[in-house]
KEGU-456983 format. One record per residue (C-alpha): residue in one letter; residue number from 1; x, y, z. Coordinates in steps of 0.5 Angstrom, whole numbers, plus 500, padded with zeros to 3 digits. Example, Ala and Ser with C-alpha at 12.3 -4.5 7.8 and 13.67 -1.06 7.14 Angstrom:
2
   marlum   keti    xx    yy    zz
        a      1   525   491   516
        s      2   527   498   514
***
This chain:
666
   marlum   keti    xx    yy    zz
        x      1   476   470   521
        x      2   470   474   522
        x      3   468   476   515
        x      4   465   469   514
        x      5   460   470   520
        x      6   457   477   519
        x      7   455   474   511
        x      8   451   469   514
        x      9   448   474   519
        x     10   447   478   514
        x     11   444   473   509
        x     12   439   471   515
        x     13   437   477   517
        x     14   435   479   510
        x     15   431   473   509
        x     16   427   474   515
        x     17   425   481   514
        x     18   422   479   507
        x     19   419   473   511
        x     20   417   478   517
        x     21   414   484   512
        x     22   414   482   505
        x     23   419   486   503
        x     24   423   485   496
        x     25   427   491   497
        x     26   431   492   503
        x     27   436   498   505
        x     28   443   496   505
        x     29   446   495   512
        x     30   452   493   515
        x     31   454   487   521
        x     32   457   492   526
        x     33   462   490   532
        x     34   459   493   538
        x     35   463   497   543
        x     36   465   491   548
        x     37   463   484   548
        x     38   457   484   554
        x     39   454   488   549
        x     40   454   482   544
        x     41   459   480   538
        x     42   455   483   533
        x     43   450   488   532
        x     44   445   490   526
        x     45   441   497   525
        x     46   437   494   520
        x     47   431   496   524
        x     48   432   503   524
        x     49   433   502   516
        x     50   426   500   516
        x     51   422   504   521
        x     52   420   509   517
        x     53   418   505   511
        x     54   414   500   516
        x     55   412   506   521
        x     56   414   502   527
        x     57   419   503   533
        x     58   426   500   531
        x     59   425   496   538
        x     60   419   493   535
        x     61   422   491   528
        x     62   428   489   532
        x     63   424   484   536
        x     64   419   481   530
        x     65   426   481   526
        x     66   429   477   531
        x     67   422   472   532
        x     68   423   470   526
        x     69   431   469   525
        x     70   432   462   523
        x     71   437   458   527
        x     72   444   461   525
        x     73   450   457   526
        x     74   455   460   530
        x     75   451   464   533
        x     76   448   462   541
        x     77   443   468   542
        x     78   440   474   538
        x     79   437   479   543
        x     80   433   485   541
        x     81   436   492   545
        x     82   431   496   547
        x     83   435   501   543
        x     84   433   497   537
        x     85   439   494   535
        x     86   440   486   534
        x     87   445   484   538
        x     88   448   477   537
        x     89   452   472   541
        x     90   457   467   539
        x     91   459   460   540
        x     92   464   461   544
        x     93   468   454   544
        x     94   467   452   536
        x     95   469   459   535
        x     96   475   460   538
        x     97   477   452   537
        x     98   476   453   529
        x     99   480   459   528
        x    100   486   457   533
        x    101   486   451   529
        x    102   486   454   522
        x    103   479   451   520
        x    104   476   458   519
        x    105   478   461   512
        x    106   475   466   508
        x    107   473   465   501
        x    108   477   469   496
        x    109   474   476   494
        x    110   473   474   486
        x    111   474   481   483
        x    112   478   480   477
        x    113   485   481   476
        x    114   488   487   479
        x    115   494   491   477
        x    116   498   496   482
        x    117   503   501   479
        x    118   507   503   485
        x    119   515   506   487
        x    120   516   510   480
        x    121   522   513   482
        x    122   526   517   477
        x    123   533   513   475
        x    124   537   518   475
        x    125   539   518   483
        x    126   538   515   489
        x    127   532   513   492
        x    128   530   519   497
        x    129   525   519   503
        x    130   520   522   499
        x    131   519   516   495
        x    132   518   511   502
        x    133   511   513   502
        x    134   509   511   495
        x    135   513   504   495
        x    136   510   503   503
        x    137   503   504   500
        x    138   503   500   494
        x    139   506   495   496
        x    140   501   494   503
        x    141   496   495   498
        x    142   498   489   494
        x    143   499   485   500
        x    144   492   486   503
        x    145   489   485   496
        x    146   492   478   496
        x    147   490   476   503
        x    148   483   477   500
        x    149   485   472   495
        x    150   485   478   489
        x    151   490   476   484
        x    152   494   482   483
        x    153   500   484   478
        x    154   506   489   481
        x    155   508   494   476
        x    156   514   499   476
        x    157   513   504   471
        x    158   521   506   469
        x    159   521   513   465
        x    160   528   511   462
        x    161   527   517   457
        x    162   525   523   462
        x    163   527   529   463
        x    164   531   527   469
        x    165   535   522   465
        x    166   537   527   460
        x    167   539   532   466
        x    168   544   527   469
        x    169   547   525   461
        x    170   548   533   460
        x    171   552   532   467
        x    172   557   527   464
        x    173   557   530   458
        x    174   558   538   459
        x    175   560   538   466
        x    176   565   531   467
        x    177   566   530   459
        x    178   565   523   460
        x    179   563   518   454
        x    180   559   512   454
        x    181   565   508   456
        x    182   567   512   462
        x    183   560   513   465
        x    184   559   504   465
        x    185   566   504   469
        x    186   563   510   474
        x    187   557   506   475
        x    188   561   499   476
        x    189   566   502   480
        x    190   563   508   485
        x    191   556   508   489
        x    192   553   509   483
        x    193   546   512   485
        x    194   550   517   490
        x    195   554   519   484
        x    196   549   521   480
        x    197   545   524   486
        x    198   551   529   487
        x    199   551   531   479
        x    200   544   532   478
        x    201   543   537   483
        x    202   550   541   480
        x    203   546   540   473
        x    204   539   543   476
        x    205   544   549   479
        x    206   548   550   472
        x    207   540   550   469
        x    208   538   556   474
        x    209   544   560   472
        x    210   543   561   465
        x    211   537   560   462
        x    212   539   558   455
        x    213   542   552   458
        x    214   536   548   458
        x    215   536   548   450
        x    216   542   543   451
        x    217   536   539   456
        x    218   532   539   449
        x    219   537   537   445
        x    220   538   531   450
        x    221   531   529   450
        x    222   531   530   443
        x    223   536   524   442
        x    224   534   520   447
        x    225   528   519   444
        x    226   530   518   437
        x    227   535   513   440
        x    228   541   511   436
        x    229   546   516   439
        x    230   551   516   444
        x    231   546   519   449
        x    232   541   514   448
        x    233   547   510   449
        x    234   549   513   455
        x    235   542   513   458
        x    236   541   506   457
        x    237   547   504   462
        x    238   545   511   466
        x    239   538   507   467
        x    240   540   501   468
        x    241   545   501   474
        x    242   540   506   477
        x    243   534   501   477
        x    244   538   496   479
        x    245   540   500   485
        x    246   533   502   487
        x    247   531   495   487
        x    248   536   494   492
        x    249   533   499   496
        x    250   527   497   496
        x    251   529   489   498
        x    252   531   492   504
        x    253   524   494   506
        x    254   521   487   503
        x    255   518   490   497
        x    256   519   486   490
        x    257   515   487   483
        x    258   513   482   478
        x    259   514   487   471
        x    260   519   493   470
        x    261   515   497   464
        x    262   520   502   461
        x    263   517   508   458
        x    264   522   507   452
        x    265   518   501   450
        x    266   512   505   449
        x    267   515   509   444
        x    268   519   504   440
        x    269   514   499   440
        x    270   509   504   437
        x    271   504   504   443
        x    272   504   512   443
        x    273   503   512   436
        x    274   497   507   436
        x    275   494   511   441
        x    276   495   518   439
        x    277   491   516   432
        x    278   486   513   436
        x    279   485   519   441
        x    280   485   524   434
        x    281   480   520   431
        x    282   475   520   437
        x    283   477   528   438
        x    284   480   526   444
        x    285   486   531   442
        x    286   486   537   438
        x    287   492   541   435
        x    288   492   548   438
        x    289   493   553   433
        x    290   493   560   437
        x    291   496   562   443
        x    292   502   560   448
        x    293   500   553   446
        x    294   500   554   439
        x    295   502   547   435
        x    296   501   543   441
        x    297   497   537   441
        x    298   492   538   448
        x    299   487   534   451
        x    300   482   539   454
        x    301   482   538   462
        x    302   474   536   464
        x    303   473   539   470
        x    304   466   540   470
        x    305   465   547   469
        x    306   463   547   461
        x    307   456   550   463
        x    308   459   556   467
        x    309   458   563   463
        x    310   464   566   460
        x    311   467   572   465
        x    312   473   576   464
        x    313   480   572   464
        x    314   476   567   461
        x    315   481   566   455
        x    316   486   565   460
        x    317   483   560   464
        x    318   481   556   457
        x    319   489   556   456
        x    320   489   553   463
        x    321   485   547   462
        x    322   489   544   456
        x    323   494   540   458
        x    324   499   538   452
        x    325   500   531   450
        x    326   504   533   445
        x    327   509   538   444
        x    328   510   543   438
        x    329   516   539   437
        x    330   514   532   437
        x    331   515   530   443
        x    332   510   527   447
        x    333   509   529   454
        x    334   510   524   460
        x    335   502   525   460
        x    336   501   521   454
        x    337   505   515   455
        x    338   501   515   461
        x    339   495   514   457
        x    340   498   509   452
        x    341   500   505   458
        x    342   494   505   462
        x    343   490   503   455
        x    344   495   497   455
        x    345   494   495   462
        x    346   487   495   461
        x    347   488   490   455
        x    348   485   495   450
        x    349   491   497   446
        x    350   491   491   441
        x    351   498   489   442
        x    352   503   488   447
        x    353   510   489   449
        x    354   516   483   449
        x    355   518   481   456
        x    356   526   479   458
        x    357   527   476   465
        x    358   531   482   469
        x    359   532   479   476
        x    360   531   474   482
        x    361   528   478   488
        x    362   528   475   495
        x    363   525   468   495
        x    364   527   467   488
        x    365   521   471   486
        x    366   522   473   478
        x    367   522   480   476
        x    368   521   481   468
        x    369   522   487   464
        x    370   519   491   458
        x    371   524   490   452
        x    372   524   493   444
        x    373   528   486   442
        x    374   525   479   442
        x    375   525   477   448
        x    376   523   471   452
        x    377   519   466   447
        x    378   516   462   453
        x    379   514   462   461
        x    380   512   469   460
        x    381   506   471   464
        x    382   500   473   462
        x    383   502   481   463
        x    384   495   487   463
        x    385   489   486   461
        x    386   487   488   468
        x    387   480   489   471
        x    388   482   495   476
        x    389   488   499   476
        x    390   491   502   482
        x    391   497   508   480
        x    392   500   510   487
        x    393   502   517   485
        x    394   502   523   490
        x    395   496   528   490
        x    396   500   533   486
        x    397   499   529   480
        x    398   491   529   481
        x    399   489   532   475
        x    400   494   528   471
        x    401   491   522   474
        x    402   484   524   472
        x    403   486   526   465
        x    404   487   517   464
        x    405   480   516   466
        x    406   478   521   461
        x    407   481   519   455
        x    408   477   512   457
        x    409   471   515   457
        x    410   472   519   451
        x    411   474   513   448
        x    412   468   510   450
        x    413   470   505   456
        x    414   466   508   462
        x    415   467   501   466
        x    416   475   502   466
        x    417   475   509   467
        x    418   471   508   474
        x    419   476   503   475
        x    420   482   507   473
        x    421   484   509   481
        x    422   489   515   483
        x    423   491   512   490
        x    424   494   519   492
        x    425   498   522   498
        x    426   501   528   501
        x    427   508   528   502
        x    428   514   526   507
        x    429   517   532   511
        x    430   523   531   517
        x    431   523   533   524
        x    432   528   538   526
        x    433   531   533   530
        x    434   531   528   525
        x    435   534   532   520
        x    436   540   534   524
        x    437   541   527   526
        x    438   541   525   519
        x    439   547   531   517
        x    440   541   535   514
        x    441   544   542   512
        x    442   542   547   516
        x    443   538   553   514
        x    444   536   559   518
        x    445   529   560   514
        x    446   528   553   514
        x    447   528   553   522
        x    448   523   557   522
        x    449   518   552   520
        x    450   515   546   524
        x    451   518   541   519
        x    452   524   540   514
        x    453   522   540   507
        x    454   526   535   501
        x    455   528   536   495
        x    456   531   531   491
        x    457   532   536   485
        x    458   536   541   490
        x    459   540   535   492
        x    460   536   537   499
        x    461   534   530   502
        x    462   535   524   505
        x    463   537   517   502
        x    464   532   512   504
        x    465   539   508   505
        x    466   542   513   509
        x    467   536   512   514
        x    468   536   505   514
        x    469   543   505   516
        x    470   542   510   521
        x    471   536   506   523
        x    472   540   500   524
        x    473   545   503   527
        x    474   541   505   533
        x    475   536   500   533
        x    476   543   495   534
        x    477   546   498   540
        x    478   539   498   543
        x    479   538   490   542
        x    480   545   489   544
        x    481   544   493   551
        x    482   537   488   552
        x    483   541   483   550
        x    484   547   482   552
        x    485   548   474   549
        x    486   547   476   542
        x    487   552   475   537
        x    488   554   481   532
        x    489   550   478   527
        x    490   544   476   531
        x    491   544   484   533
        x    492   545   486   526
        x    493   539   481   523
        x    494   534   484   528
        x    495   536   491   528
        x    496   535   491   520
        x    497   528   488   522
        x    498   527   493   527
        x    499   529   499   523
        x    500   524   496   517
        x    501   518   496   522
        x    502   519   503   524
        x    503   519   506   517
        x    504   514   502   514
        x    505   509   503   521
        x    506   510   510   521
        x    507   508   511   513
        x    508   502   507   514
        x    509   500   510   521
        x    510   497   517   518
        x    511   491   518   514
        x    512   494   518   507
        x    513   491   525   506
        x    514   496   528   511
        x    515   503   531   511
        x    516   508   526   514
        x    517   513   529   519
        x    518   518   523   520
        x    519   522   523   527
        x    520   526   517   527
        x    521   526   517   535
        x    522   519   517   535
        x    523   519   511   529
        x    524   524   506   534
        x    525   520   507   540
        x    526   519   500   544
        x    527   513   504   547
        x    528   507   507   544
        x    529   504   507   536
        x    530   511   504   533
        x    531   512   498   529
        x    532   517   495   534
        x    533   512   496   539
        x    534   508   491   535
        x    535   514   487   533
        x    536   515   487   541
        x    537   508   484   543
        x    538   509   478   538
        x    539   516   477   541
        x    540   512   477   548
        x    541   507   472   546
        x    542   513   468   543
        x    543   517   468   549
        x    544   510   464   553
        x    545   511   458   548
        x    546   518   458   549
        x    547   518   457   556
        x    548   512   453   556
        x    549   516   448   551
        x    550   522   448   555
        x    551   519   448   563
        x    552   513   443   561
        x    553   515   440   555
        x    554   508   442   551
        x    555   508   446   545
        x    556   503   450   542
        x    557   500   444   538
        x    558   499   440   544
        x    559   495   447   547
        x    560   491   447   541
        x    561   489   439   541
        x    562   487   439   548
        x    563   482   445   548
        x    564   476   440   546
        x    565   477   437   553
        x    566   478   443   556
        x    567   472   447   561
        x    568   469   452   559
        x    569   469   457   564
        x    570   475   462   562
        x    571   470   463   556
        x    572   463   463   559
        x    573   458   469   558
        x    574   458   473   565
        x    575   455   480   566
        x    576   462   482   570
        x    577   466   485   564
        x    578   472   483   567
        x    579   470   476   565
        x    580   470   477   557
        x    581   478   479   556
        x    582   480   473   553
        x    583   474   472   549
        x    584   475   479   548
        x    585   482   478   546
        x    586   480   472   541
        x    587   475   476   538
        x    588   479   482   536
        x    589   484   478   533
        x    590   479   474   529
        x    591   476   481   525
        x    592   483   482   521
        x    593   479   480   514
        x    594   474   485   516
        x    595   479   490   517
        x    596   482   489   511
        x    597   476   489   508
        x    598   475   497   510
        x    599   482   498   509
        x    600   481   496   502
        x    601   474   500   501
        x    602   476   506   504
        x    603   484   505   501
        x    604   486   508   508
        x    605   492   504   511
        x    606   492   508   517
        x    607   485   503   520
        x    608   489   496   518
        x    609   496   500   523
        x    610   491   502   529
        x    611   488   496   529
        x    612   494   492   530
        x    613   496   497   535
        x    614   490   497   539
        x    615   491   488   538
        x    616   497   489   541
        x    617   495   494   547
        x    618   489   489   548
        x    619   494   483   549
        x    620   500   487   554
        x    621   494   489   558
        x    622   491   481   558
        x    623   499   479   559
        x    624   500   483   565
        x    625   493   481   568
        x    626   492   474   567
        x    627   498   468   568
        x    628   499   463   564
        x    629   505   460   565
        x    630   503   460   573
        x    631   497   459   572
        x    632   495   452   577
        x    633   488   451   573
        x    634   490   447   567
        x    635   484   448   563
        x    636   484   456   564
        x    637   492   455   562
        x    638   490   452   556
        x    639   485   457   554
        x    640   489   463   556
        x    641   495   460   552
        x    642   490   458   546
        x    643   488   465   546
        x    644   495   467   546
        x    645   497   463   540
        x    646   491   466   536
        x    647   493   473   537
        x    648   500   471   536
        x    649   498   468   529
        x    650   493   474   527
        x    651   498   480   529
        x    652   504   476   525
        x    653   499   477   519
        x    654   497   483   520
        x    655   505   486   520
        x    656   506   482   514
        x    657   500   486   510
        x    658   504   492   512
        x    659   511   488   510
        x    660   514   488   517
        x    661   517   481   520
        x    662   517   479   527
        x    663   525   478   530
        x    664   525   471   534
        x    665   527   476   540
        x    666   528   483   541
***
């Protein structure tokens, strides 16, 4: 890891600048990585930031800082470049030994407890490809935060009282004339999330055919919220089975949770009622008495336009800037329930849920759920009470997420408002070739577009399980072709890992502000910027050590234990750029913690994905150029093997941060 050295360098420079120039305030500066190792291992541009204040050329300032620097552990040399950069060269042997043996560890980042809420699929049908990006981004955020040592709680919000659940209930009652017992039987004897997928689509068309049918939906929603009816009982059956189906789907993608937060419990435990009274008392919401929102409790959307002069059409514009929190019929919107839930997550509500054990996930990870009932008496983790919250939800919800922060500010919680983070992203579409392979219905109008849009509401979409099945089948055929000695079970296991790697890497490698066009062939390729390419790089490194063990009886531990006695020729500094290849591989592998910090600061996981791809490319180039197994010089073989061992460990960690497993063989 490199960040501990970054911090040492930063501290030493700060001290040197204060002593050399008598400054008490130093402009912010960062420790950077030069483009190649011949220029140095670390670089600092603080001389440029000081040039105006000190009225000196950056090169002169850099030299004075270099002269004033006290010895820094791990730094072999400091040079002031003519350009004004301060370049630092690391002591290579101890750097490598400390990292390949695991002695160098990063200090945890203490930011207090963080809550990450992600996935939040409506429990009315199967998960589709549009949900993949949310779950992948959210789970990766959890993983990188935990890598930093930050305590993280993963929540999955279950909208068990939403309109989508009401629509499925309407489908069972209006179309199929089913009662609660019938729905329970169907849920236990069919692939229920798929069954409800088709039913939900039919209901949508039924609403579109006759606008008066909306009254049936409204009544179902009312019955859901008030409980004690056949509708609410049917809703409980539907939601429970769909949620369990979603959990199985997400488990296939290596995604798990700590807590399921049920919207219904927010209502039944009076969370919203308590929050509503507080919002009214503080003037955060008000009762609209005129216009189309008359009778609704609304919150004014604060978009920074209050000081603008009135213009024609202002009345209509003002109405558009009011968000309904409670409808005129007394039904609270999901925004209101989200506000109450956000206050609870920060520990500001003054009350708590009851909790029940819901399921055991992979690795015996206990999943909990909120409940209105009495709940467990002991062993319940302390949920909520976060210092920072990340809500992973698509960019279309930008204004609604801003309302959460606005409510916090209105009630005098500015710090929590600042730490209420909307982790937004754009949607996922399909390439035409992938849509065809997945059986997507042909559409002449859609064919004219560069990609195929999906819509769960219309029943036009690709279910996540179907996509995984097709990817696994394709990968399995390729694995069997490459490895005829594999058993069918081995082929299946490797194919599952490749399919997950293909999907998760594809979802992460693009900037989250960019629409993704998912292409199955591109994602599954063993060449190029793909998950399988990265997995294969680690497998290739594994093969080196397997062959060392089989041929020479030398293990990785043996290689690492012999480093102290090995000569330094392979790592010695040189003016020849090609002489730095092993050092460049080790150094780049060490930057994982730095990349994670950059990723968290920018909330941009394409940085992590592209770093991993670049590291794999660096290794593959090294692998083809520098023999290890056939290297006759023992010391060179040791150092090269040690470098590969460290690369393997770091890329495996990077892949794990992205939720990607490494197959034993490919």
